Steps between C-alpha positions, in 0.01 A plus 500: 500500500414559141440846361117457457457395864727783608295750301181378632626522853600867437147572360360352813730698725385820325136394484504543132289284250639349187250700293650827652852407394382357159361825386812692586738238365495536122120556505447118553164341582473319825481178297828575307683599821367189669640292213839679533508406869397143436775451228765644743711602207600855561750746343713661767365839370147388557569378859668840572191684362248303691701536818513871443125512458479342836762749650777242526851505371667197351867409577689275280813316612731236339620223733810299416408140524842397628609780741146626578630843442217754434506781257212748506386685194467870565 
């Protein structure tokens, strides 16, 4: 699942509208926030901030393509 779809799913889960997040996220307008979601080109720090506004944490992990070993970032 891509990041935009995941963020939209989280907003639905919390019953939060895009306009509510947009204003809290860098003071964006709903239109600008919608464009950000449509582009689906996020900085990791932006994903973490938006998730935080929705009261979610983000966990990052690296997965070795050969051994499938997973290393979580603390």
